[in-house]
C-alpha positions as CSV (number, residue, x, y, z in Angstrom):
1,M,119.9,269.5,4.1
2,S,116.9,267.4,5.0
3,R,114.2,266.8,3.3
4,R,110.9,266.0,4.4
5,P,108.6,263.0,3.1
6,R,106.2,264.1,0.1
7,A,102.2,263.1,1.6
8,D,101.9,261.8,-1.7
9,A,105.0,259.7,-2.0
10,S,103.8,255.8,-3.6
11,V,104.8,252.9,-1.2
12,D,104.4,250.7,-4.0
13,G,108.5,250.2,-4.3
14,A,108.5,251.1,-8.1
15,A,111.0,253.5,-7.5
16,L,113.1,252.2,-4.7
17,R,113.5,249.2,-6.7
18,S,114.5,251.2,-9.9
19,H,117.0,253.2,-8.0
20,I,118.7,250.2,-6.3
21,Q,118.4,248.1,-9.8
22,R,120.6,251.3,-11.4
23,F,122.7,251.2,-8.2
24,V,123.7,247.6,-8.3
25,R,124.4,247.8,-12.4
26,S,126.0,251.2,-12.5
27,F,128.6,250.5,-9.3
28,G,129.3,247.0,-10.9
29,L,128.1,244.6,-8.7
30,L,126.6,242.1,-11.1
31,A,130.0,241.4,-12.2
32,S,131.3,238.0,-11.3
33,D,134.8,237.8,-12.0
34,R,135.5,241.5,-10.2
35,T,134.9,243.7,-7.5
36,P,133.1,247.1,-7.9
37,C,136.7,248.7,-6.7
38,G,138.1,247.0,-9.5
39,K,140.1,243.7,-8.1
40,P,140.1,240.5,-10.0
41,L,137.8,238.6,-7.3
42,A,134.2,237.8,-7.0
43,V,132.2,240.5,-5.0
44,S,131.5,237.3,-2.3
45,H,135.0,236.4,-2.1
46,A,136.4,240.1,-1.5
47,H,133.4,240.3,1.3
48,A,135.0,237.3,3.0
49,L,138.3,238.4,2.9
50,M,137.7,241.5,4.4
51,A,135.2,239.9,7.1
52,L,138.2,237.0,7.8
53,A,140.9,240.0,7.7
54,E,138.6,242.0,10.4
55,H,138.2,239.2,13.0
56,A,141.8,238.5,12.3
57,R,142.5,242.0,13.0
58,E,140.8,241.2,16.5
59,G,142.7,237.9,17.2
60,S,139.8,235.3,16.6
61,R,138.6,233.1,13.5
62,M,135.3,232.7,12.0
63,T,133.6,229.3,11.4
64,Q,131.7,228.7,8.0
65,Q,128.8,229.3,9.9
66,A,129.5,232.4,11.2
67,L,130.8,233.5,7.7
68,G,127.8,232.6,6.5
69,R,125.5,234.9,8.7
70,V,128.2,237.7,7.9
71,L,127.6,237.5,4.2
72,G,124.0,236.6,4.0
73,I,124.7,233.2,2.4
74,D,123.8,229.3,3.2
75,K,125.9,226.4,4.2
76,S,126.2,225.0,0.8
77,N,127.3,228.1,-0.8
78,V,129.6,229.2,2.4
79,A,131.4,225.8,1.9
80,R,131.8,226.1,-2.0
81,L,132.9,229.7,-1.6
82,C,135.0,228.6,1.2
83,S,136.9,225.7,-0.8
84,R,137.0,228.1,-3.8
85,M,139.0,230.4,-1.6
86,E,141.3,227.6,0.0
87,R,141.9,226.7,-3.4
88,A,143.2,229.9,-4.6
89,G,145.7,230.0,-1.3
90,H,143.7,232.4,0.5
91,V,142.7,230.8,3.7
92,A,142.8,227.5,5.3
93,Q,140.4,225.4,7.0
94,E,140.6,223.2,9.8
95,R,138.1,221.5,12.0
96,S,137.0,222.8,15.6
97,P,138.8,221.0,18.3
98,V,135.7,222.1,20.3
99,D,132.9,221.1,17.9
100,G,134.1,218.8,14.9
101,R,131.4,219.2,12.7
102,A,132.5,223.2,12.6
103,R,135.3,224.2,10.1
104,L,137.4,227.6,11.3
105,I,138.7,229.5,8.5
106,S,141.7,231.9,8.7
107,L,143.6,233.8,6.2
108,T,146.8,232.4,4.5
109,R,149.8,235.4,4.0
110,A,148.5,235.6,0.7
111,G,144.9,236.2,1.9
112,V,146.0,238.8,4.2
113,R,147.6,240.6,1.2
114,V,144.7,240.6,-0.9
115,A,142.3,241.6,1.6
116,E,144.5,244.8,2.4
117,T,144.5,245.4,-1.4
118,V,141.1,245.3,-1.6
119,G,140.2,246.9,1.5
120,Q,142.2,250.0,0.5
121,A,140.5,249.9,-3.0
122,S,137.0,250.2,-1.9
123,Q,138.0,252.5,0.7
124,E,139.5,254.7,-2.4
125,R,136.4,253.8,-4.7
126,F,133.8,254.8,-1.9
127,R,136.0,258.2,-1.0
128,R,135.7,259.0,-4.7
129,V,132.0,258.3,-4.5
130,L,131.1,260.2,-1.5
131,E,133.1,263.1,-2.9
132,A,131.3,263.4,-6.3
133,V,128.3,264.3,-3.7
134,P,127.7,267.8,-2.8
135,P,129.0,268.3,0.8
136,E,125.5,269.5,1.7
137,F,123.8,266.2,0.9
138,R,126.7,263.6,2.6
139,E,125.1,263.2,5.8
140,D,121.7,262.8,4.4
141,L,122.8,260.0,2.3
142,L,124.3,258.2,4.8
143,S,121.6,258.5,6.9
144,A,119.0,257.5,4.4
145,L,121.4,254.6,3.5
146,D,121.2,253.6,7.5
147,R,117.4,253.9,7.3
148,L,116.9,251.7,4.0
149,N,119.6,249.0,5.8
150,G,117.4,249.5,8.8
151,A,113.6,248.7,6.5
152,V,115.8,245.8,5.2
153,S,116.6,244.2,8.5
154,A,113.0,244.8,9.8
155,I,111.8,242.6,6.6
156,T,114.4,239.9,6.6
157,G,115.0,239.5,10.7
158,R,118.7,240.3,9.4
159,E,120.9,242.9,11.0
160,H,122.0,245.1,8.5
161,E,125.1,245.4,11.1
162,V,127.1,242.4,11.4
163,A,127.9,241.3,15.3
164,S,131.1,241.1,16.2
165,P,132.2,237.1,16.9
166,G,133.2,237.6,20.6
167,P,134.9,234.6,21.6
168,A,132.2,232.3,21.5
169,M,131.0,232.8,17.8
170,A,134.4,233.0,16.2
171,S,137.2,230.9,18.1
172,A,138.0,227.2,18.9
173,D,137.6,227.7,23.0
174,H,134.1,228.1,23.7
175,G,131.1,226.4,21.9
176,P,128.1,227.5,20.3
177,G,126.0,227.5,23.1
178,R,128.1,230.6,25.2
179,R,127.6,232.6,21.8
180,A,124.0,234.2,24.0
181,N,125.4,235.0,26.9
182,Q,128.3,237.2,25.2
183,H,128.3,240.6,25.0
184,R,128.5,241.6,21.2
185,R,129.3,245.1,19.7
186,T,128.2,245.7,15.9
187,R,130.4,247.3,13.4
188,K,129.4,247.7,9.8
189,L,131.4,246.1,7.0
190,E,132.7,247.9,4.2
191,M,132.0,246.8,0.6
192,P,134.3,246.2,-1.7
């Protein structure tokens, strides 16, 4: 069931902020020691594992820089996150043979297992949430979230969909300059 925007709708953002804050808090996104699906990992750690798993399924590895872009975090934060994941035994890092400044990240066997567990728990949590929405509103909800992500992208200049890193972005076989010449598909990352 589609709803038309009200002509008198306020554009000051207070209502949107209130709804987003309520969601962030109730969904468990502020917990630093567990994911919203209840796994004992920081949300950024879980998101990184899932992004790395997606790339591994495609047969590629990510650089720290590419992972930072996917997660929306800066160079120093992604470096610290990768170090924590390495200490936890979830990833291995090595210098790129093409660009010695770049660090390639790959999941360890333990990292693959944790990523699979988090992914399954995440899917189940989101399935239950969507099931709690009346069927006639589900499509509108997903469409509204897509529009919200588009609006955020428009003001931040950051895509809400993650560019699939073709070989140029993620593997050691290509230098960073070839990225612009690669055709990229997009996909949405699931939130743990």
